[in-house]
VEXVEXMI-700506 format. One record per residue: residue in one letter; residue number from 1; x, y, z of N, C-alpha, C, CB in turn. Coordinates in steps of 0.02 Angstrom, whole numbers. Each point is the difference from the previous one (the first is absolute). Last residue first. Glycine has a CB too. Layout:
N
<"a",NUM,<X,Y,Z>,<X,Y,Z>,<X,Y,Z>,<X,Y,Z>>
...
# end
This chain:
198
<"d",198,<-380,1443,-1415>,<7,51,-52>,<-20,-26,-68>,<91,52,65>>
<"t",197,<-84,-175,149>,<-57,46,-4>,<6,51,-56>,<-14,-15,121>>
<"g",196,<159,-180,-20>,<-39,-9,-61>,<-60,46,-6>,<36,-115,1>>
<"i",195,<152,87,165>,<-63,-32,17>,<-48,-5,-59>,<15,42,116>>
<"r",194,<204,57,-140>,<9,-65,32>,<-66,-35,15>,<106,43,50>>
<"t",193,<-108,178,-138>,<23,-48,-50>,<7,-69,30>,<60,92,-62>>
<"a",192,<-109,83,207>,<-58,-14,-42>,<17,-50,-55>,<-44,114,23>>
<"l",191,<217,-33,113>,<-42,-47,36>,<-61,-20,-40>,<40,49,108>>
<"e",190,<99,118,-197>,<37,-63,3>,<-41,-55,34>,<108,64,3>>
<"p",189,<-190,158,-4>,<-6,-31,-66>,<35,-68,-3>,<-6,115,-51>>
<"s",188,<-78,-46,291>,<44,31,-49>,<-12,-33,-69>,<86,26,90>>
<"i",187,<-237,0,140>,<15,-46,-55>,<40,37,-53>,<-106,-68,24>>
<"a",186,<13,169,174>,<62,-35,15>,<20,-50,-55>,<-26,13,121>>
<"s",185,<-180,115,-116>,<56,44,-16>,<67,-33,12>,<-72,98,29>>
<"m",184,<-135,-203,31>,<13,-3,-72>,<60,43,-20>,<-121,-22,-19>>
<"p",183,<82,-92,265>,<-9,63,-36>,<20,-6,-74>,<20,63,106>>
<"y",182,<-124,-254,64>,<64,19,-30>,<-10,64,-42>,<40,-121,-2>>
<"a",181,<-205,-18,128>,<18,65,25>,<66,25,-30>,<-60,-27,106>>
<"l",180,<-28,-184,-170>,<-57,44,-2>,<16,71,23>,<-73,-99,19>>
<"l",179,<211,-113,-33>,<15,60,-39>,<-57,51,-1>,<74,-70,-70>>
<"y",178,<-64,-159,165>,<36,47,44>,<15,66,-36>,<50,-97,60>>
<"s",177,<-154,-87,-171>,<-46,21,53>,<32,49,48>,<-58,-110,-10>>
<"s",176,<181,2,-167>,<-38,60,-21>,<-49,23,54>,<10,-38,-118>>
<"a",175,<122,-164,136>,<37,61,16>,<-41,62,-16>,<108,-61,-22>>
<"q",174,<-198,-150,-36>,<2,8,73>,<37,64,20>,<-4,-125,13>>
<"v",173,<-4,73,-243>,<-67,13,25>,<1,11,76>,<-48,-70,-94>>
<"a",172,<250,5,-12>,<-19,69,-17>,<-69,17,28>,<69,-7,-104>>
<"i",171,<6,-215,123>,<38,44,45>,<-19,73,-12>,<96,-83,2>>
<"a",170,<-190,-77,-145>,<-26,-10,68>,<36,44,51>,<-29,-118,-30>>
<"e",169,<103,119,-201>,<-65,31,11>,<-25,-7,72>,<-25,-24,-119>>
<"l",168,<257,30,-12>,<-23,-41,56>,<-66,29,25>,<120,-31,33>>
<"k",167,<49,103,-213>,<-65,-29,-17>,<-24,-50,53>,<27,16,-121>>
<"l",166,<171,134,120>,<10,-72,-8>,<-64,-37,-19>,<91,8,83>>
<"k",165,<-91,230,-45>,<55,-12,-46>,<8,-74,-16>,<58,102,44>>
<"a",164,<-212,-38,122>,<-24,19,-66>,<53,-15,-53>,<-73,89,51>>
<"a",163,<131,-122,175>,<-48,-51,-22>,<-26,16,-71>,<-33,-20,120>>
<"l",162,<172,179,-19>,<39,-61,-13>,<-47,-55,-27>,<82,31,92>>
<"s",161,<-182,169,-22>,<38,10,-62>,<42,-61,-17>,<3,123,23>>
<"y",160,<-126,-127,181>,<-45,2,-58>,<39,7,-65>,<-89,51,73>>
<"i",159,<209,-40,128>,<-25,-68,-12>,<-45,-1,-61>,<7,-25,122>>
<"d",158,<73,234,-54>,<57,-42,-19>,<-23,-71,-18>,<76,68,74>>
<"m",157,<-234,83,15>,<16,16,-70>,<59,-42,-24>,<-44,116,17>>
<"p",156,<-26,-138,213>,<-49,-25,-49>,<19,13,-73>,<-86,16,87>>
<"r",155,<196,-26,155>,<28,21,-64>,<-45,-22,-58>,<117,-7,49>>
<"s",154,<-180,-31,181>,<49,54,9>,<29,26,-65>,<27,-50,110>>
<"p",153,<-194,-131,-104>,<-25,56,41>,<50,59,5>,<-65,-85,65>>
<"a",152,<130,-115,-191>,<-55,39,-30>,<-26,56,45>,<-31,-103,-62>>
<"y",151,<204,-75,104>,<19,70,-10>,<-56,43,-27>,<115,-40,-21>>
<"a",150,<-139,-195,56>,<15,28,66>,<21,73,-5>,<35,-114,40>>
<"l",149,<-72,-22,-234>,<-60,31,28>,<11,28,70>,<-67,-79,-69>>
<"l",148,<244,-40,-39>,<-16,62,-36>,<-59,36,31>,<46,-51,-104>>
<"q",147,<9,-160,190>,<52,49,18>,<-13,67,-35>,<83,-93,17>>
<"e",146,<-223,-87,-71>,<-13,24,68>,<51,52,21>,<-51,-111,28>>
<"g",145,<80,3,-237>,<-59,43,0>,<-14,30,68>,<-46,-68,-92>>
<"l",144,<219,-93,73>,<18,62,-33>,<-59,49,0>,<82,-62,-72>>
<"p",143,<-122,-158,166>,<50,41,36>,<17,67,-32>,<46,-107,39>>
<"k",142,<-289,13,-76>,<65,-33,-15>,<53,47,30>,<-42,-58,-109>>
<"r",141,<-186,121,120>,<5,-65,34>,<59,-42,-22>,<-122,4,10>>
<"p",140,<57,190,-179>,<-18,-5,71>,<1,-73,24>,<-71,104,-12>>
<"v",139,<234,-55,-186>,<-73,6,9>,<-15,-3,75>,<-23,-54,-114>>
<"a",138,<230,14,-46>,<-11,65,33>,<-75,13,4>,<111,44,-42>>
<"y",137,<-33,-244,-62>,<33,3,65>,<-12,65,38>,<85,-76,-47>>
<"q",136,<-168,19,-179>,<-16,-59,41>,<26,7,72>,<4,-69,-104>>
<"v",135,<36,235,-63>,<-73,-3,8>,<-21,-61,40>,<-13,59,-108>>
<"l",134,<243,-21,44>,<-22,38,59>,<-75,-5,10>,<95,78,-16>>
<"p",133,<82,-250,-104>,<-58,41,-16>,<-29,34,63>,<-25,-76,-97>>
<"v",132,<283,5,37>,<-53,-21,45>,<-61,46,-13>,<84,-42,89>>
<"g",131,<151,42,-188>,<-57,-27,-36>,<-57,-26,43>,<80,-29,-86>>
<"y",130,<136,147,140>,<2,-73,3>,<-62,-33,-32>,<68,10,103>>
<"k",129,<-48,229,-88>,<60,-23,-34>,<2,-76,-5>,<61,102,41>>
<"e",128,<-232,-3,87>,<-11,11,-72>,<59,-26,-40>,<-71,101,26>>
<"l",127,<94,-105,205>,<-50,-49,-21>,<-15,7,-74>,<-50,0,116>>
<"s",126,<190,162,-20>,<33,-66,-6>,<-48,-54,-23>,<80,34,90>>
<"t",125,<-167,180,-44>,<44,4,-59>,<35,-67,-12>,<18,123,22>>
<"i",124,<-143,-105,173>,<-44,-2,-59>,<40,3,-64>,<-92,55,66>>
<"a",123,<207,-27,136>,<-22,-70,-7>,<-45,-7,-61>,<8,-17,125>>
<"q",122,<58,233,-65>,<57,-37,-26>,<-18,-73,-12>,<79,77,60>>
<"s",121,<-240,56,44>,<9,22,-70>,<58,-37,-33>,<-47,113,29>>
<"l",120,<12,-147,201>,<-53,-31,-39>,<5,18,-74>,<-74,3,101>>
<"v",119,<220,102,48>,<18,-71,-7>,<-53,-36,-41>,<60,2,111>>
<"e",118,<-106,220,-60>,<57,-3,-46>,<22,-72,-11>,<36,114,39>>
<"l",117,<-201,-64,120>,<-29,3,-67>,<56,-3,-53>,<-98,67,44>>
<"s",116,<143,-185,191>,<-11,68,-24>,<-28,-3,-71>,<95,44,71>>
<"h",115,<-144,-246,102>,<53,27,-43>,<-17,71,-22>,<28,-115,-40>>
<"h",114,<-86,-58,249>,<-33,52,-38>,<54,35,-41>,<-94,16,87>>
<"t",113,<91,-277,9>,<32,66,0>,<-40,47,-42>,<113,-52,17>>
<"n",112,<-156,-181,4>,<-12,28,66>,<28,70,6>,<1,-114,48>>
<"s",111,<-95,-29,-270>,<58,30,32>,<-20,29,68>,<51,26,-113>>
<"p",110,<-156,-241,-41>,<-9,68,27>,<62,24,35>,<-122,-22,14>>
<"h",109,<106,-150,-225>,<16,0,72>,<-11,71,28>,<84,-95,-16>>
<"g",108,<-90,-7,-215>,<-64,14,32>,<7,1,76>,<-59,-53,-96>>
<"y",107,<232,24,-83>,<-20,-58,41>,<-68,11,35>,<121,-25,18>>
<"i",106,<-27,199,-153>,<-3,-60,-41>,<-26,-59,39>,<95,44,-68>>
<"t",105,<-58,157,185>,<-54,9,-48>,<-9,-64,-41>,<22,124,-5>>
<"y",104,<160,-112,152>,<-63,-5,38>,<-59,3,-48>,<54,53,101>>
<"l",103,<154,-12,-195>,<-12,-71,12>,<-62,-11,43>,<123,-20,-9>>
<"v",102,<-57,242,-33>,<-15,-32,-64>,<-17,-74,11>,<77,81,-60>>
<"f",101,<1,38,245>,<-70,16,-15>,<-21,-29,-67>,<10,104,67>>
<"t",100,<214,-133,-2>,<-44,-34,48>,<-73,13,-17>,<88,10,89>>
<"l",99,<74,108,-209>,<-6,-69,-23>,<-44,-41,48>,<113,8,-53>>
<"v",98,<-63,216,112>,<-43,-2,-59>,<-11,-72,-23>,<41,114,-35>>
<"v",97,<108,-82,212>,<-66,22,21>,<-49,-5,-59>,<51,78,85>>
<"a",96,<181,-127,-121>,<-36,-52,38>,<-71,21,19>,<110,-38,43>>
<"n",95,<-7,147,-264>,<27,-9,67>,<-45,-49,38>,<51,117,0>>
<"e",94,<-23,-125,-273>,<-38,28,56>,<37,-10,66>,<-106,-22,-62>>
<"g",93,<175,-62,-161>,<16,70,13>,<-35,31,59>,<20,8,-119>>
<"v",92,<65,-275,79>,<-52,46,-23>,<17,71,22>,<-87,-92,5>>
<"a",91,<208,-173,-43>,<3,67,28>,<-55,43,-31>,<125,-11,19>>
<"i",90,<-100,-263,21>,<-17,51,-50>,<1,68,36>,<-70,-81,-69>>
<"s",89,<151,-199,102>,<-4,68,28>,<-11,50,-57>,<76,-33,96>>
<"e",88,<-123,-245,-44>,<25,48,-48>,<-12,70,29>,<-21,-78,-99>>
<"l",87,<54,-135,260>,<-49,40,-35>,<34,46,-49>,<-76,-5,99>>
<"h",86,<150,-245,1>,<16,71,-2>,<-53,37,-40>,<124,-25,10>>
<"g",85,<-117,-217,20>,<-12,31,64>,<17,74,3>,<21,-108,48>>
<"n",84,<-4,-25,-250>,<46,-27,51>,<-7,35,67>,<79,-29,-91>>
<"a",83,<-206,163,-69>,<38,-57,-26>,<49,-22,54>,<-13,39,-121>>
<"s",82,<-222,136,71>,<51,-29,43>,<33,-60,-34>,<-62,40,102>>
<"g",81,<-39,147,-259>,<-24,-18,67>,<57,-30,41>,<-116,-19,-45>>
<"q",80,<119,115,-184>,<-7,-72,5>,<-29,-21,68>,<95,-12,-78>>
<"a",79,<-101,241,-96>,<10,-24,68>,<-15,-74,4>,<-29,112,46>>
<"s",78,<6,43,-237>,<55,-47,1>,<13,-29,69>,<50,63,-94>>
<"s",77,<-235,83,59>,<6,-35,-64>,<54,-53,1>,<-41,103,-56>>
<"l",76,<-24,63,231>,<-14,-71,9>,<8,-40,-64>,<-78,31,91>>
<"l",75,<109,209,-78>,<47,-31,47>,<-11,-75,8>,<6,109,59>>
<"g",74,<-137,60,-191>,<49,-41,-34>,<49,-36,47>,<-11,77,-94>>
<"a",73,<-173,57,172>,<45,45,-37>,<56,-40,-34>,<-26,94,80>>
<"f",72,<-141,-222,21>,<31,41,51>,<55,43,-30>,<-27,-87,88>>
<"a",71,<-115,-37,-230>,<51,-42,33>,<41,40,50>,<6,-71,-103>>
<"n",70,<-205,158,-6>,<63,11,-37>,<59,-39,32>,<-42,113,-35>>
<"d",69,<-189,-96,118>,<-11,-11,-71>,<63,11,-41>,<-119,34,16>>
<"s",68,<58,-114,254>,<36,45,-45>,<-15,-17,-73>,<90,13,85>>
<"c",67,<-161,-135,118>,<-29,67,4>,<29,48,-52>,<-18,-19,120>>
<"q",66,<87,-214,-98>,<-73,1,-4>,<-28,71,-4>,<-2,-106,64>>
<"s",65,<238,65,-29>,<-22,-13,-69>,<-76,7,-8>,<98,-76,-15>>
<"l",64,<1,91,230>,<18,59,-39>,<-25,-8,-72>,<101,19,73>>
<"r",63,<-131,-202,70>,<-40,57,23>,<13,62,-42>,<1,-46,117>>
<"y",62,<128,-151,-156>,<-69,-7,-25>,<-44,58,22>,<14,-124,3>>
<"k",61,<211,112,75>,<-4,18,-71>,<-72,-5,-25>,<118,-40,-16>>
<"h",60,<-48,93,270>,<-21,-56,-41>,<-9,23,-73>,<-57,-53,99>>
<"v",59,<222,145,122>,<-67,2,-30>,<-10,-60,-46>,<0,126,8>>
<"h",58,<167,12,185>,<-10,-67,-27>,<-72,-5,-25>,<87,-50,79>>
<"f",57,<91,260,-35>,<-70,-20,3>,<-7,-68,-34>,<-39,121,0>>
<"m",56,<246,58,109>,<-21,-59,-38>,<-73,-16,13>,<118,-44,5>>
<"v",55,<40,280,-3>,<-43,-42,41>,<-25,-57,-44>,<-34,98,77>>
<"d",54,<179,106,-138>,<27,-65,19>,<-39,-39,52>,<108,48,-27>>
<"d",53,<-160,164,-96>,<37,10,62>,<20,-67,32>,<-62,109,17>>
<"s",52,<-61,-103,-220>,<56,47,-13>,<40,14,63>,<-67,51,-92>>
<"s",51,<-62,-287,81>,<-18,71,-8>,<62,42,-11>,<-101,-17,73>>
<"v",50,<49,-246,-133>,<43,40,42>,<-14,74,-15>,<91,-91,3>>
<"l",49,<-214,-171,-29>,<4,69,-24>,<44,38,49>,<-114,-4,-56>>
<"l",48,<81,-266,-8>,<23,48,50>,<4,69,-34>,<65,-90,64>>
<"i",47,<-203,-163,-101>,<34,58,-30>,<19,47,58>,<-64,-10,-111>>
<"d",46,<-61,-189,150>,<47,-23,-50>,<36,55,-37>,<-72,-97,-12>>
<"p",45,<-78,17,261>,<18,51,-50>,<50,-29,-51>,<-22,92,85>>
<"a",44,<-159,-249,42>,<68,27,9>,<14,52,-54>,<39,-109,52>>
<"l",43,<-294,65,32>,<53,-31,-40>,<67,33,13>,<-85,-29,-88>>
<"p",42,<-121,108,190>,<23,-63,30>,<56,-34,-40>,<-114,-13,47>>
<"d",41,<63,283,-20>,<-16,-54,-46>,<27,-65,29>,<3,78,-101>>
<"p",40,<35,149,191>,<-72,-5,-11>,<-21,-55,-48>,<-6,121,24>>
<"g",39,<229,-125,143>,<-26,37,-56>,<-74,-12,-9>,<111,-6,-54>>
<"a",38,<141,-96,170>,<-63,33,16>,<-25,36,-62>,<33,15,122>>
<"t",37,<170,-124,-143>,<-48,-50,24>,<-67,30,16>,<95,-65,45>>
<"p",36,<87,198,-137>,<9,-65,-32>,<-51,-53,23>,<120,27,-9>>
<"g",35,<-195,232,19>,<61,-35,17>,<3,-69,-31>,<4,64,107>>
<"f",34,<-159,153,-101>,<17,-42,-57>,<68,-33,10>,<-68,74,-76>>
<"i",33,<-17,62,249>,<-61,-30,-26>,<16,-50,-56>,<-65,104,30>>
<"p",32,<238,26,73>,<-31,-41,52>,<-64,-35,-24>,<47,78,84>>
<"s",31,<174,-14,-234>,<-66,25,16>,<-31,-43,54>,<-13,45,-117>>
<"q",30,<279,-21,98>,<-56,-38,-27>,<-66,32,21>,<69,-106,3>>
<"l",29,<204,194,-49>,<-56,-9,46>,<-54,-41,-34>,<26,110,56>>
<"l",28,<243,-122,-101>,<-62,26,-27>,<-55,-12,51>,<38,-20,-120>>
<"t",27,<248,34,118>,<-62,-21,33>,<-59,34,-34>,<61,-19,110>>
<"v",26,<204,-59,-170>,<-50,52,-13>,<-65,-26,30>,<58,42,-107>>
<"k",25,<221,-92,136>,<-69,-24,8>,<-46,59,-11>,<36,-91,84>>
<"a",24,<225,39,-181>,<-46,40,41>,<-66,-36,6>,<56,106,-36>>
<"e",23,<226,-120,-54>,<-63,-35,12>,<-43,43,46>,<55,-113,-15>>
<"l",22,<161,139,-166>,<-34,32,56>,<-65,-37,9>,<54,114,-21>>
<"v",21,<198,-171,-102>,<-73,-9,4>,<-25,35,63>,<7,-110,-62>>
<"n",20,<224,133,-8>,<-31,-32,-58>,<-76,-1,3>,<101,-70,-10>>
<"l",19,<121,219,106>,<-67,-23,19>,<-34,-29,-61>,<-8,87,92>>
<"s",18,<281,-87,-53>,<-56,43,-21>,<-66,-32,21>,<67,43,-98>>
<"k",17,<149,-146,133>,<-10,57,45>,<-60,43,-20>,<123,0,21>>
<"a",16,<-42,-191,-149>,<-34,-21,61>,<-14,58,47>,<54,-110,-11>>
<"d",15,<-34,161,-253>,<41,-36,49>,<-39,-11,65>,<103,49,-51>>
<"d",14,<-222,-41,-194>,<26,46,51>,<40,-39,51>,<-97,78,-17>>
<"e",13,<-30,-179,-163>,<72,10,-10>,<30,47,52>,<-17,-20,-121>>
<"p",12,<-219,-30,103>,<36,-56,30>,<76,8,-7>,<-97,-73,-26>>
<"s",11,<-44,297,38>,<-2,-58,-44>,<40,-57,32>,<-11,75,-102>>
<"g",10,<-134,122,236>,<61,-8,-40>,<-7,-58,-48>,<69,48,93>>
<"v",9,<-259,7,31>,<33,65,-1>,<62,-3,-44>,<-44,26,114>>
<"q",8,<-204,-160,-83>,<70,-9,-19>,<32,69,-7>,<-26,-111,-60>>
<"i",7,<-188,22,211>,<21,51,-48>,<74,-10,-14>,<-88,83,41>>
<"v",6,<-139,-217,68>,<72,-2,-8>,<17,49,-55>,<9,-121,39>>
<"v",5,<-224,61,140>,<22,37,-58>,<76,-3,-2>,<-101,76,3>>
<"d",4,<-126,-203,119>,<72,6,-2>,<17,35,-65>,<18,-104,70>>
<"l",3,<-248,126,77>,<28,-22,-62>,<75,8,5>,<-104,32,-66>>
<"c",2,<-115,-57,251>,<63,28,-21>,<19,-28,-67>,<36,15,119>>
<"g",1,<-281,30,27>,<48,-45,-30>,<62,37,-19>,<-91,-72,-40>>
# end
């Protein structure tokens, strides 16, 4: 979609030779999954989230409210939803990749993309910020849990320590099976603190 942006450069008193108004079209990309008509919910979206890299996500206020214990970090407290066919736009701090995974988690939609552990960690931080209880969403057989467990064979200590820190017992138990051959000498004091062994 395009937004018309009008920027006043001069004042109305400026003479006719000066530039009074600069008009520009700003193009925002739309999420292919969370678009205005397509999406993982049969109801029409009523809120527009805009990522930090200017990608639009058409979502449902009721979905975000149902999973959040803090009105999506307070962003939904004053949100009115759609009015006169226009969606209320809410800017968020996450980039499109992280926000996509956050929304996949909330909607219970499996991701076809294998995300990096760094993206998953950022998504977890965002989910915590938005008041989404990880113990319900970061479990085996749910998108976030499955993505985390995909790293257990290659990065068992990273997954185990993350799960221990977040009190995600089911993830920690499954990751621990890959730690049998992990050298104890590789556990630094910092890591021991993260996994709660000190």
